[in-house]
ZALODO-349797 format. One record per atom (N, C-alpha, C): residue in one letter; x, y, z. Coordinates in steps of 0.1 Angstrom, whole numbers, padded with zeros to 4 digits, always signed. Example, Ala and Ser with C-alpha at 12.3 -4.5 7.8 and 13.67 -1.06 7.14 Angstrom:
% ZALODO-349797
A+0132-0057+0078;A+0123-0045+0078;A+0132-0033+0078;S+0128-0022+0071;S+0137-0011+0071;S+0129+0000+0079;
END
This chain:
% ZALODO-349797
X+0008-0012+0000;X+0000+0000+0000;X+0009+0012+0000;X+0005+0022-0009;X+0013+0035-0009;X+0005+0045-0001;X+0012+0055+0004;X+0006+0066+0011;X+0006+0079+0003;X-0005+0085+0002;X-0007+0097-0007;X-0011+0109+0002;X-0005+0120+0000;X-0009+0133+0006;X-0019+0140-0004;X-0032+0141-0001;X-0042+0145-0010;X-0047+0159-0006;X-0050+0167-0016;X-0057+0180-0014;X-0071+0177-0020;X-0081+0178-0011;X-0095+0175-0015;X-0105+0186-0011;X-0116+0186-0017;X-0127+0195-0014;X-0139+0187-0010;X-0146+0192+0001;X-0158+0185+0005;X-0170+0190-0002;X-0182+0186+0003;X-0195+0189-0004;X-0198+0204-0003;X-0192+0211+0008;X-0194+0225+0010;X-0184+0234+0003;X-0174+0227-0004;X-0164+0235-0011;X-0152+0238-0002;X-0152+0233+0010;X-0141+0235+0019;X-0129+0226+0015;X-0117+0233+0014;X-0105+0225+0009;X-0097+0221+0022;X-0092+0209+0021;X-0085+0203+0032;X-0074+0193+0027;X-0065+0190+0035;X-0054+0180+0031;X-0056+0168+0040;X-0056+0156+0033;X-0057+0144+0041;X-0046+0134+0036;X-0042+0124+0044;X-0033+0114+0040;X-0041+0101+0038;X-0040+0095+0026;X-0047+0083+0023;X-0038+0072+0018;X-0041+0060+0021;X-0033+0048+0016;X-0042+0041+0006;X-0035+0037-0005;X-0042+0030-0016;X-0031+0022-0024;X-0036+0012-0031;X-0027+0004-0039;X-0021+0011-0051;X-0030+0020-0058;X-0025+0027-0069;X-0034+0040-0071;X-0031+0048-0081;X-0038+0060-0083;X-0053+0058-0085;X-0057+0048-0093;X-0071+0045-0096;X-0079+0042-0083;X-0072+0034-0074;X-0078+0030-0061;X-0080+0043-0053;X-0070+0052-0053;X-0070+0064-0045;X-0082+0072-0049;X-0084+0074-0062;X-0095+0083-0067;X-0109+0077-0063;X-0110+0063-0063;X-0122+0057-0059;X-0125+0058-0044;X-0114+0056-0036;X-0116+0058-0022;X-0119+0072-0018;X-0113+0082-0024;X-0117+0096-0021;X-0131+0099-0025;X-0136+0094-0036;X-0150+0096-0040;X-0160+0089-0031;X-0156+0078-0026;X-0165+0071-0017;X-0167+0078-0004;X-0157+0087+0000;X-0158+0095+0012;X-0164+0109+0009;X-0170+0110-0003;X-0177+0122-0007;X-0168+0134-0008;X-0156+0132-0012;X-0146+0143-0014;X-0143+0144-0029;X-0139+0156-0033;X-0134+0158-0047;X-0119+0159-0047;X-0112+0151-0054;X-0098+0151-0054;X-0093+0162-0063;X-0085+0171-0056;X-0079+0183-0064;X-0065+0179-0069;X-0057+0174-0060;X-0043+0170-0063;X-0038+0160-0053;X-0028+0153-0056;X-0022+0143-0047;X-0007+0142-0050;X-0001+0137-0039;X+0014+0135-0040;X+0017+0123-0032;X+0025+0113-0038;X+0029+0102-0030;X+0040+0105-0020;X+0037+0101-0008;X+0047+0104+0003;X+0059+0095+0002;X+0070+0100+0005;X+0082+0092+0005;X+0082+0082+0016;X+0088+0070+0013;X+0088+0060+0023;X+0098+0064+0034;X+0095+0061+0046;X+0104+0064+0057;X+0102+0078+0062;X+0092+0086+0056;X+0090+0099+0061;X+0084+0100+0075;X+0077+0089+0078;X+0071+0088+0091;X+0077+0077+0099;X+0083+0079+0110;X+0089+0069+0118;X+0081+0067+0131;X+0081+0054+0135;X+0073+0050+0147;X+0080+0057+0159;X+0072+0064+0167;X+0077+0071+0179;X+0071+0066+0192;X+0060+0060+0191;X+0052+0056+0203;X+0051+0041+0203;X+0053+0035+0215;X+0052+0020+0216;X+0037+0016+0216;X+0035+0002+0215;X+0021-0003+0215;X+0015-0001+0229;X+0023+0000+0239;X+0017+0002+0253;X+0011+0016+0253;X+0018+0026+0248;X+0013+0040+0248;X+0001+0041+0239;X+0000+0035+0228;X-0012+0035+0219;X-0023+0029+0226;X-0021+0018+0234;X-0032+0011+0241;X-0037+0020+0252;X-0028+0026+0260;X-0032+0035+0271;X-0040+0047+0265;X-0035+0053+0254;X-0042+0064+0248;X-0056+0060+0244;X-0058+0048+0238;X-0071+0043+0233;X-0080+0040+0245;X-0075+0034+0255;X-0083+0031+0267;X-0088+0044+0273;X-0080+0054+0274;X-0083+0066+0281;X-0094+0074+0273;X-0092+0074+0259;X-0102+0081+0251;X-0115+0074+0251;X-0115+0061+0251;X-0127+0053+0252;X-0135+0056+0265;X-0128+0057+0276;X-0134+0060+0289;X-0140+0075+0289;X-0133+0084+0284;X-0137+0098+0284;X-0148+0101+0274;X-0147+0095+0262;X-0158+0097+0252;X-0171+0091+0257;X-0170+0079+0265;X-0182+0073+0270;X-0188+0082+0281;X-0180+0090+0288;X-0186+0099+0298;X-0192+0112+0292;X-0191+0114+0278;X-0198+0125+0272;X-0189+0136+0267;X-0176+0135+0269;X-0167+0145+0265;X-0164+0144+0250;X-0161+0155+0244;X-0157+0155+0229;X-0143+0151+0228;X-0138+0148+0216;X-0125+0143+0214;X-0115+0154+0218;X-0117+0167+0215;X-0108+0177+0219;X-0107+0179+0234;X-0119+0178+0241;X-0119+0179+0256;X-0112+0167+0262;X-0114+0155+0256;X-0108+0143+0261;X-0093+0144+0260;X-0088+0149+0249;X-0073+0150+0248;X-0068+0160+0258;X-0075+0171+0261;X-0070+0181+0271;X-0070+0175+0285;X-0081+0168+0288;X-0081+0162+0302;X-0071+0151+0303;X-0069+0143+0293;X-0059+0132+0293;X-0045+0137+0294;X-0042+0148+0287;X-0028+0154+0288;X-0025+0159+0302;X-0035+0162+0310;X-0033+0166+0324;X-0031+0154+0332;X-0039+0144+0329;X-0039+0132+0337;X-0026+0124+0336;X-0021+0122+0324;X-0009+0114+0322;X+0004+0122+0326;X+0013+0115+0333;X+0026+0120+0337;X+0037+0115+0328;X+0035+0104+0321;X+0045+0098+0313;X+0048+0107+0301;X+0061+0110+0299;X+0065+0120+0289;X+0061+0117+0275;X+0062+0104+0272;X+0059+0100+0258;X+0044+0101+0255;X+0036+0096+0265;X+0021+0096+0263;X+0017+0111+0263;X+0022+0119+0271;X+0019+0133+0272;X+0022+0140+0258;X+0034+0136+0253;X+0038+0141+0240;X+0028+0138+0229;X+0023+0125+0229;X+0014+0121+0219;X+0001+0130+0220;X-0004+0131+0232;X-0017+0139+0234;X-0015+0153+0230;X-0004+0159+0234;X-0001+0173+0230;X+0001+0175+0215;X+0007+0165+0209;X+0008+0166+0194;X-0005+0166+0187;X-0014+0157+0192;X-0028+0156+0186;X-0036+0169+0189;X-0034+0174+0201;X-0042+0186+0204;X-0037+0198+0196;X-0024+0199+0194;X-0018+0209+0185;X-0024+0208+0171;X-0025+0196+0166;X-0031+0195+0152;X-0045+0199+0152;X-0053+0196+0162;X-0067+0200+0162;X-0068+0215+0163;X-0059+0221+0171;X-0059+0236+0172;X-0056+0243+0159;X-0049+0236+0150;X-0045+0242+0137;X-0057+0240+0127;X-0068+0233+0131;X-0079+0231+0122;X-0079+0218+0115;X-0069+0209+0118;X-0068+0196+0112;X-0078+0187+0119;X-0085+0179+0112;X-0095+0170+0118;X-0087+0159+0125;X-0094+0152+0135;X-0088+0141+0143;X-0083+0130+0134;X-0092+0125+0124;X-0087+0114+0116;X-0074+0118+0108;X-0074+0131+0103;X-0062+0135+0095;X-0050+0137+0104;X-0052+0140+0117;X-0041+0141+0126;X-0035+0127+0129;X-0044+0117+0129;X-0038+0103+0131;X-0031+0099+0118;X-0036+0103+0106;X-0030+0099+0094;X-0016+0105+0093;X-0013+0116+0099;X+0000+0122+0100;X+0010+0113+0108;X+0004+0104+0116;X+0012+0095+0124;X+0010+0081+0120;X+0010+0079+0107;X+0007+0066+0101;X+0016+0054+0106;X+0028+0058+0110;X+0037+0047+0115;X+0033+0042+0129;X+0026+0051+0137;X+0022+0047+0150;X+0008+0041+0151;X-0001+0045+0142;X-0014+0040+0142;X-0017+0032+0129;X-0021+0020+0131;X-0023+0010+0120;X-0034+0015+0110;X-0034+0010+0098;X-0045+0014+0088;X-0058+0011+0094;X-0060-0001+0101;X-0072-0005+0107;X-0077+0006+0117;X-0067+0010+0126;X-0070+0020+0136;X-0075+0033+0130;X-0067+0038+0120;X-0071+0051+0114;X-0083+0050+0106;X-0086+0038+0099;X-0098+0037+0092;X-0110+0037+0100;X-0109+0030+0112;X-0121+0030+0121;X-0124+0044+0127;X-0113+0051+0130;X-0115+0065+0135;X-0122+0074+0125;X-0118+0072+0112;X-0124+0080+0102;X-0139+0076+0100;X-0142+0063+0102;X-0156+0059+0101;X-0164+0065+0112;X-0158+0065+0124;X-0165+0071+0136;X-0167+0086+0134;X-0157+0093+0128;X-0159+0107+0126;X-0170+0110+0116;X-0171+0102+0105;X-0181+0104+0095;X-0195+0100+0100;X-0196+0090+0108;X-0209+0085+0113;X-0213+0091+0126;X-0204+0099+0133;X-0207+0105+0146;X-0208+0094+0157;X-0201+0083+0155;X-0201+0073+0166;X-0187+0070+0171;X-0180+0081+0174;X-0166+0080+0178;X-0165+0072+0192;X-0175+0074+0200;X-0175+0067+0213;X-0175+0051+0211;X-0184+0046+0202;X-0185+0032+0200;X-0172+0027+0193;X-0167+0035+0184;X-0155+0031+0177;X-0143+0029+0187;X-0141+0038+0196;X-0130+0037+0205;X-0132+0026+0216;X-0145+0023+0219;X-0148+0012+0228;X-0144-0001+0221;X-0147-0002+0208;X-0143-0014+0200;X-0128-0015+0199;X-0122-0004+0196;X-0107-0004+0194;X-0100-0008+0207;X-0105-0003+0218;X-0100-0006+0231;X-0100-0021+0234;X-0112-0027+0231;X-0113-0041+0233;X-0104-0049+0224;X-0104-0045+0211;X-0095-0052+0201;X-0081-0051+0205;X-0076-0039+0209;X-0062-0038+0212;X-0058-0046+0225;X-0067-0046+0235;X-0064-0054+0247;X-0064-0069+0244;X-0073-0073+0235;X-0073-0087+0231;X-0060-0091+0224;X-0056-0081+0215;X-0043-0083+0208;X-0031-0083+0217;X-0031-0075+0227;X-0020-0075+0237;X-0019-0088+0244;X-0031-0093+0249;X-0031-0105+0256;X-0026-0117+0247;X-0029-0117+0235;X-0025-0127+0226;X-0010-0126+0224;X-0004-0114+0222;X+0010-0112+0220;X+0018-0117+0233;X+0012-0114+0244;X+0019-0118+0257;X+0019-0134+0258;X+0008-0140+0254;X+0007-0155+0254;X+0018-0161+0245;X+0018-0155+0233;X+0028-0161+0223;X+0042-0158+0228;X+0045-0146+0233;X+0058-0143+0238;X+0062-0152+0250;X+0052-0154+0259;X+0055-0163+0270;X+0057-0177+0266;X+0050-0181+0255;X+0053-0195+0251;X+0067-0197+0244;X+0072-0186+0239;X+0085-0187+0232;X+0097-0184+0242;X+0095-0176+0252;X+0106-0172+0261;X+0111-0184+0268;X+0102-0193+0273;X+0107-0205+0281;X+0116-0214+0273;X+0112-0218+0261;X+0122-0227+0254;X+0135-0220+0250;X+0134-0207+0247;X+0146-0199+0244;X+0156-0199+0256;X+0150-0197+0267;X+0158-0197+0280;X+0165-0210+0282;X+0157-0221+0280;X+0163-0234+0283;X+0174-0237+0272;X+0172-0234+0260;X+0182-0236+0249;X+0194-0228+0252;X+0192-0215+0257;X+0204-0207+0260;X+0212-0212+0271;X+0206-0217+0282;X+0213-0223+0293;X+0220-0236+0289;X+0214-0244+0281;X+0220-0256+0276;X+0232-0253+0268;X+0231-0243+0259;X+0242-0238+0251;X+0254-0233+0259;X+0251-0225+0270;X+0262-0220+0278;X+0268-0232+0286;X+0260-0241+0290;X+0266-0253+0298;X+0276-0260+0289;X+0272-0263+0276;X+0281-0270+0267;X+0293-0262+0264;X+0291-0249+0263;X+0303-0240+0260;X+0313-0240+0271;X+0308-0240+0283;X+0317-0240+0295;X+0325-0253+0295;X+0319-0264+0293;X+0326-0277+0293;X+0336-0277+0282;X+0333-0272+0270;X+0342-0273+0258;X+0354-0263+0260;X+0352-0251+0266;X+0362-0241+0267;X+0371-0242+0280;X+0365-0247+0290;X+0372-0247+0303;X+0375-0261+0309;X+0365-0269+0309;X+0367-0282+0316;X+0376-0292+0308;X+0373-0294+0295;X+0381-0303+0287;X+0395-0299+0286;X+0398-0286+0283;X+0413-0282+0282;X+0420-0285+0295;X+0414-0283+0307;X+0421-0287+0319;X+0423-0302+0321;X+0413-0309+0317;X+0414-0324+0318;X+0425-0329+0308;X+0426-0323+0297;X+0437-0327+0287;X+0450-0324+0293;X+0452-0313+0300;X+0465-0309+0306;X+0468-0319+0317;X+0458-0324+0324;X+0461-0333+0335;X+0462-0347+0332;X+0456-0352+0321;X+0456-0366+0317;X+0460-0367+0302;X+0467-0377+0299;X+0470-0380+0285;X+0465-0394+0282;X+0453-0395+0278;X+0446-0408+0276;X+0438-0408+0263;X+0439-0418+0256;X+0431-0419+0243;X+0416-0419+0246;X+0412-0425+0258;X+0398-0425+0261;X+0392-0411+0263;X+0401-0402+0268;X+0397-0388+0270;X+0394-0381+0256;X+0403-0384+0247;X+0401-0379+0233;X+0388-0384+0227;X+0385-0397+0230;X+0372-0403+0225;X+0360-0396+0231;X+0361-0394+0244;X+0350-0387+0252;X+0348-0373+0246;X+0359-0366+0243;X+0358-0353+0238;X+0351-0353+0224;X+0355-0363+0215;X+0349-0364+0202;X+0334-0367+0203;X+0330-0376+0212;X+0316-0379+0214;X+0308-0367+0219;X+0315-0359+0228;X+0308-0347+0233;X+0306-0337+0222;X+0316-0336+0213;X+0314-0326+0202;X+0303-0331+0193;X+0301-0344+0191;X+0290-0349+0183;X+0277-0346+0189;X+0276-0347+0203;X+0264-0344+0210;X+0261-0329+0209;X+0271-0321+0210;X+0269-0307+0208;X+0263-0303+0195;X+0268-0310+0184;X+0262-0307+0171;X+0248-0312+0170;X+0245-0323+0176;X+0231-0329+0176;X+0221-0319+0183;X+0227-0312+0193;X+0218-0303+0201;X+0218-0289+0195;X+0229-0284+0190;X+0230-0270+0186;X+0224-0268+0172;X+0226-0278+0163;X+0221-0276+0150;X+0205-0274+0150;X+0198-0284+0156;X+0183-0281+0157;X+0180-0268+0164;X+0187-0265+0175;X+0184-0253+0182;X+0186-0240+0174;X+0197-0241+0166;X+0200-0229+0157;X+0189-0228+0146;X+0184-0239+0141;X+0174-0239+0131;X+0161-0233+0138;X+0158-0238+0150;X+0146-0233+0158;X+0146-0218+0160;X+0158-0212+0162;X+0159-0198+0165;X+0160-0190+0152;X+0169-0194+0143;X+0173-0186+0131;X+0163-0187+0120;X+0156-0198+0118;X+0147-0200+0107;X+0135-0190+0108;X+0128-0189+0120;X+0118-0179+0121;X+0123-0164+0118;X+0135-0161+0123;X+0141-0148+0121;X+0143-0145+0106;X+0148-0155+0099;X+0150-0154+0084;X+0137-0152+0077;X+0126-0160+0081;X+0113-0159+0075;X+0107-0145+0078;X+0110-0139+0090;X+0104-0126+0093;X+0110-0116+0084;X+0123-0116+0082;X+0129-0106+0073;X+0125-0108+0059;X+0124-0121+0055;X+0120-0123+0041;X+0106-0119+0038;X+0097-0120+0048;X+0083-0116+0046;X+0082-0101+0046;X+0092-0094+0050;X+0092-0079+0049;X+0098-0074+0036;X+0102-0083+0028;X+0108-0079+0015;X+0097-0078+0004;X+0100-0078-0008;X+0090-0077-0019;X+0093-0088-0029;X+0083-0090-0038;X+0084-0100-0049;X+0083-0114-0045;X+0091-0123-0052;X+0090-0137-0050;X+0095-0141-0036;X+0105-0134-0031;X+0110-0138-0018;X+0099-0136-0007;X+0091-0126-0008;X+0080-0124+0002;X+0069-0134+0000;X+0066-0137-0013;X+0056-0147-0015;X+0060-0161-0009;X+0073-0164-0011;X+0078-0177-0006;X+0077-0177+0009;X+0082-0166+0016;X+0082-0166+0030;X+0068-0166+0036;X+0058-0159+0030;X+0045-0159+0034;X+0038-0173+0033;X+0042-0180+0022;X+0037-0193+0020;X+0042-0203+0030;X+0055-0202+0033;X+0061-0211+0043;X+0055-0208+0057;X+0053-0196+0060;X+0047-0192+0073;X+0034-0199+0076;X+0026-0199+0065;X+0012-0205+0067;X+0013-0221+0067;X+0024-0227+0063;X+0025-0241+0063;X+0033-0247+0075;X+0038-0238+0083;X+0045-0243+0095;X+0035-0250+0105;X+0038-0262+0109;X+0029-0269+0118;X+0026-0261+0131;X+0014-0260+0135;X+0009-0253+0147;X+0010-0238+0145;X+0022-0233+0143;X+0024-0218+0141;X+0017-0213+0129;X+0016-0220+0118;X+0009-0216+0106;X-0006-0214+0109;X-0012-0223+0117;X-0026-0222+0121;X-0028-0209+0129;X-0019-0206+0138;X-0020-0194+0146;X-0020-0182+0138;X-0010-0182+0128;X-0009-0170+0119;X-0021-0168+0111;X-0027-0179+0106;X-0039-0178+0098;X-0051-0174+0106;X-0053-0179+0118;X-0064-0175+0127;X-0063-0161+0131;X-0051-0156+0133;X-0049-0142+0137;X-0053-0133+0125;X-0049-0137+0113;X-0053-0129+0101;X-0068-0129+0099;X-0074-0141+0101;X-0089-0142+0100;X-0096-0133+0111;X-0090-0132+0123;X-0096-0124+0133;X-0095-0109+0129;X-0084-0105+0124;X-0082-0091+0120;X-0092-0088+0108;X-0093-0097+0099;X-0102-0095+0088;X-0117-0094+0092;X-0122-0103+0099;X-0136-0103+0103;X-0139-0092+0112;X-0130-0088+0121;X-0132-0076+0129;X-0133-0063+0121;X-0125-0062+0111;X-0126-0050+0102;X-0139-0050+0094;X-0142-0062+0089;X-0155-0063+0081;X-0167-0060+0090;X-0166-0065+0102;X-0177-0063+0112;X-0180-0048+0114;X-0169-0041+0116;X-0170-0026+0119;X-0175-0019+0107;X-0169-0022+0095;X-0172-0015+0083;X-0186-0017+0078;X-0190-0030+0078;X-0204-0032+0073;X-0215-0027+0083;X-0212-0028+0096;X-0221-0022+0105;X-0222-0007+0105;X-0212-0001+0099;X-0212+0014+0097;X-0218+0018+0084;X-0223+0009+0076;X-0229+0012+0064;X-0221+0011+0051;X-0209+0006+0052;X-0200+0004+0040;X-0206-0008+0032;X-0206-0006+0019;X-0210-0018+0010;X-0198-0028+0011;X-0202-0040+0009;X-0192-0051+0011;X-0180-0050+0003;X-0181-0045-0010;X-0169-0045-0019;X-0160-0034-0013;X-0165-0023-0008;X-0156-0013-0002;X-0150-0018+0011;X-0158-0025+0019;X-0153-0030+0031;X-0142-0040+0029;X-0143-0048+0018;X-0132-0058+0015;X-0119-0051+0011;X-0121-0040+0003;X-0109-0032-0001;X-0102-0026+0010;X-0110-0020+0019;X-0104-0013+0031;X-0098-0024+0040;X-0104-0035+0041;X-0099-0045+0051;X-0086-0052+0046;X-0082-0051+0034;X-0070-0057+0029;X-0058-0050+0036;X-0059-0038+0041;X-0048-0031+0047;X-0045-0037+0061;X-0054-0045+0067;X-0051-0051+0080;X-0043-0064+0079;X-0041-0069+0066;X-0034-0082+0064;X-0020-0080+0061;X-0011-0087+0067;X+0003-0085+0064;X+0008-0096+0055;X+0001-0108+0054;X+0005-0119+0046;X+0001-0116+0031;X+0010-0116+0022;X+0008-0112+0008;X-0002-0121+0001;X-0001-0134+0004;X-0010-0144-0002;X-0024-0142+0002;X-0026-0140+0015;X-0040-0137+0020;X-0045-0124+0014;X-0037-0114+0013;X-0041-0101+0008;X-0045-0103-0007;X-0037-0110-0015;X-0041-0112-0029;X-0054-0120-0030;X-0055-0130-0022;X-0068-0138-0022;X-0080-0129-0019;X-0078-0120-0009;X-0089-0111-0006;X-0092-0101-0017;X-0082-0097-0024;X-0084-0088-0036;X-0092-0095-0047;X-0089-0108-0049;X-0096-0116-0059;X-0111-0118-0055;X-0113-0119-0042;X-0127-0120-0037;X-0134-0107-0040;X-0127-0096-0038;X-0134-0083-0041;X-0137-0081-0055;X-0128-0086-0064;X-0131-0085-0078;X-0143-0094-0082;X-0144-0105-0076;X-0155-0115-0079;X-0168-0109-0074;X-0168-0102-0063;X-0180-0095-0058;X-0185-0085-0068;X-0176-0077-0073;X-0180-0066-0083;X-0186-0073-0095;X-0182-0085-0099;X-0187-0092-0111;X-0201-0098-0108;X-0205-0098-0095;X-0219-0103-0092;X-0218-0116-0084;X-0206-0121-0081;X-0206-0134-0073;X-0210-0131-0059;X-0217-0141-0053;X-0220-0140-0039;X-0207-0141-0030;X-0208-0134-0019;X-0196-0133-0010;X-0192-0147-0005;X-0202-0156-0002;X-0198-0169+0003;X-0192-0177-0008;X-0197-0176-0020;X-0191-0183-0032;X-0177-0178-0035;X-0175-0165-0033;X-0161-0159-0036;X-0151-0164-0026;X-0155-0166-0013;X-0146-0171-0003;X-0144-0186-0005;X-0154-0193-0009;X-0153-0208-0012;X-0143-0210-0023;X-0142-0201-0033;X-0132-0202-0044;X-0118-0200-0040;X-0115-0195-0028;X-0102-0192-0023;X-0099-0202-0011;X-0093-0214-0014;X-0090-0224-0004;X-0081-0219+0007;X-0073-0209+0005;X-0064-0204+0015;X-0071-0199+0027;X-0084-0194+0026;X-0092-0190+0037;X-0099-0202+0043;X-0101-0203+0056;X-0108-0214+0062;X-0122-0215+0057;X-0127-0228+0055;X-0140-0230+0049;X-0151-0225+0058;X-0148-0224+0071;X-0158-0219+0080;X-0163-0205+0077;X-0154-0196+0072;X-0158-0183+0068;X-0169-0183+0057;X-0167-0191+0047;X-0176-0192+0036;X-0190-0197+0041;X-0189-0208+0049;X-0201-0214+0054;X-0210-0204+0062;X-0203-0197+0071;X-0211-0188+0080;X-0216-0176+0072;X-0208-0171+0063;X-0213-0160+0055;X-0225-0165+0046;X-0225-0177+0042;X-0236-0183+0034;X-0249-0183+0043;X-0247-0186+0056;X-0258-0186+0065;X-0263-0171+0067;X-0254-0162+0068;X-0258-0148+0069;X-0265-0143+0057;X-0261-0147+0045;X-0267-0143+0033;X-0281-0148+0032;X-0283-0161+0037;X-0296-0167+0037;X-0306-0160+0046;X-0300-0155+0058;X-0309-0148+0068;X-0310-0133+0065;X-0301-0128+0056;X-0301-0114+0053;X-0294-0105+0063;X-0286-0111+0071;X-0278-0104+0082;X-0264-0108+0083;X-0256-0103+0073;X-0242-0108+0072;X-0233-0101+0083;X-0237-0089+0087;X-0229-0082+0097;X-0228-0089+0110;X-0239-0095+0115;X-0239-0103+0127;X-0231-0116+0126;X-0230-0121+0114;X-0221-0133+0111;X-0207-0129+0114;X-0202-0117+0109;X-0189-0113+0112;X-0186-0112+0126;X-0196-0108+0134;X-0194-0107+0149;X-0192-0121+0155;X-0200-0130+0150;X-0198-0144+0155;X-0185-0150+0151;X-0181-0147+0138;X-0168-0152+0134;X-0156-0146+0142;X-0158-0134+0146;X-0147-0127+0154;X-0146-0134+0167;X-0157-0138+0173;X-0157-0145+0186;X-0151-0159+0184;X-0154-0165+0173;X-0149-0179+0171;X-0134-0179+0169;X-0129-0170+0161;X-0114-0169+0159;X-0106-0165+0171;X-0113-0156+0179;X-0106-0152+0192;X-0105-0164+0201;X-0116-0172+0202;X-0116-0184+0210;X-0106-0194+0204;X-0105-0196+0191;X-0096-0205+0185;X-0081-0201+0188;X-0078-0188+0187;X-0065-0184+0191;X-0061-0187+0205;X-0070-0184+0214;X-0068-0186+0228;X-0066-0201+0231;X-0074-0209+0224;X-0073-0224+0226;X-0059-0229+0221;X-0055-0225+0210;X-0043-0230+0204;X-0031-0225+0212;X-0030-0213+0216;X-0019-0208+0223;X-0018-0214+0237;X-0030-0216+0243;X-0030-0223+0256;X-0025-0237+0255;X-0029-0244+0244;X-0025-0258+0242;X-0009-0259+0240;X-0004-0249+0233;X+0011-0249+0231;X+0018-0247+0244;X+0013-0238+0252;X+0020-0235+0265;X+0019-0247+0274;X+0008-0255+0273;X+0007-0267+0281;X+0017-0278+0276;X+0020-0278+0263;X+0028-0289+0258;X+0043-0286+0259;X+0046-0272+0260;X+0060-0269+0259;X+0068-0274+0271;X+0062-0273+0283;X+0070-0277+0295;X+0073-0292+0295;X+0063-0301+0293;X+0067-0315+0292;X+0077-0319+0281;X+0075-0312+0270;X+0085-0314+0259;X+0099-0311+0263;X+0100-0299+0269;X+0114-0295+0274;X+0119-0304+0285;X+0111-0309+0293;X+0115-0319+0304;X+0121-0331+0297;X+0114-0336+0287;X+0118-0348+0279;X+0132-0345+0272;X+0133-0333+0266;X+0145-0330+0259;X+0157-0329+0269;X+0155-0322+0281;X+0166-0321+0290;X+0169-0335+0296;X+0159-0343+0298;X+0161-0357+0303;X+0170-0365+0294;X+0166-0364+0281;X+0174-0371+0271;X+0189-0366+0270;X+0190-0353+0271;X+0203-0347+0271;X+0212-0352+0283;X+0206-0352+0295;X+0213-0356+0306;X+0217-0371+0306;X+0209-0379+0300;X+0212-0393+0299;X+0224-0395+0290;X+0223-0388+0278;X+0235-0389+0269;X+0247-0383+0275;X+0246-0372+0282;X+0257-0366+0289;X+0264-0376+0299;X+0256-0383+0307;X+0261-0392+0316;X+0268-0404+0309;X+0262-0409+0299;X+0267-0421+0292;X+0280-0417+0284;X+0280-0406+0277;X+0291-0403+0268;X+0302-0395+0275;X+0299-0389+0287;X+0309-0380+0293;X+0313-0384+0307;X+0303-0386+0316;X+0305-0388+0330;X+0311-0402+0332;X+0304-0413+0326;X+0309-0426+0328;X+0323-0429+0324;X+0327-0424+0311;X+0341-0426+0307;X+0351-0418+0316;X+0347-0407+0321;X+0356-0399+0329;X+0358-0407+0343;X+0348-0412+0348;X+0350-0420+0360;X+0359-0432+0358;X+0357-0438+0346;X+0366-0450+0343;X+0381-0445+0342;X+0383-0433+0337;X+0397-0428+0336;X+0402-0426+0350;X+0394-0419+0358;X+0398-0416+0372;X+0401-0429+0380;X+0393-0439+0377;X+0394-0452+0384;X+0407-0459+0380;X+0411-0458+0367;X+0423-0464+0363;X+0435-0456+0368;X+0434-0443+0370;X+0445-0435+0375;X+0448-0438+0389;X+0436-0439+0397;X+0437-0441+0411;X+0441-0455+0414;
END
């Protein structure tokens, strides 16, 4: 997605500047017209012009605070003023003051967030713009607050599931390093025995058997992460591999489904036609294969294909989405189906991450037990035999 700085005119002839993301110029013109603006001129913003300044924690605190204050009846401007007095954290205070300064210059709240596109995701900014247009900013921020809190809980679960095995592997690696660099050299200086050389060779083989899989476990996801951030065939390959990884691939797919149905739920309930909602929702997907599949679904909808049939034609998406949408089409209430799908994928993610966390501990206990048995057989027993012969 490219970012464009647009000069537009509204229905009253008032000229303003907005920042809009679109795949190309044609999509930009269509998106601007859908928001009842007339495009006067536009300029593609240079990449890297906007750098991330605020952490996810600050964005979450900001969202929770605005949701609370908007619920109490305050306007966005008053909420920002009260929050800037409430917060003592320098970074959060800086965010609030920056947004307040933009509002004081006559910039709308959605446009002020667009100027911070690196800090606020396309989904976040798109929802705020919807709330501004429909006058339902309070409901939008309540939904955003719940969504970001659920996302934070999911990140912490995944991070917690990964930290434990990484710590165990790190301690194991340090243990083997200490033996190789300190213990064996001293033993070699004290004893001259062929058995000791054999023990050392066996230990080196055991190190390779442990370190090679560990290195793959750590480095392979890192390589995939950087490859998925590239472009072209490399990105397509990385995104394809990510979806095929056992267990982790299902979590990645369910997370993408959750983001998609949440976006569609908000957009369709706010009055967006389904083809526009699909186009806007593509920005919440980071996987290029899923994004291209969603674009093909959008093109099929324009040609007159039913939404459930369009999803069925894309096997990369879970069959459940097409089935439930078909039920919604039969009942005439697709928006409520997106809400049910969101709850399902949230539950599915919680279930899968909880199951992984339950399996990690026994798996690591078995791994450490196998390592200690090998260590005793290949290292400790031969050393005792050497000491016995010497004594």
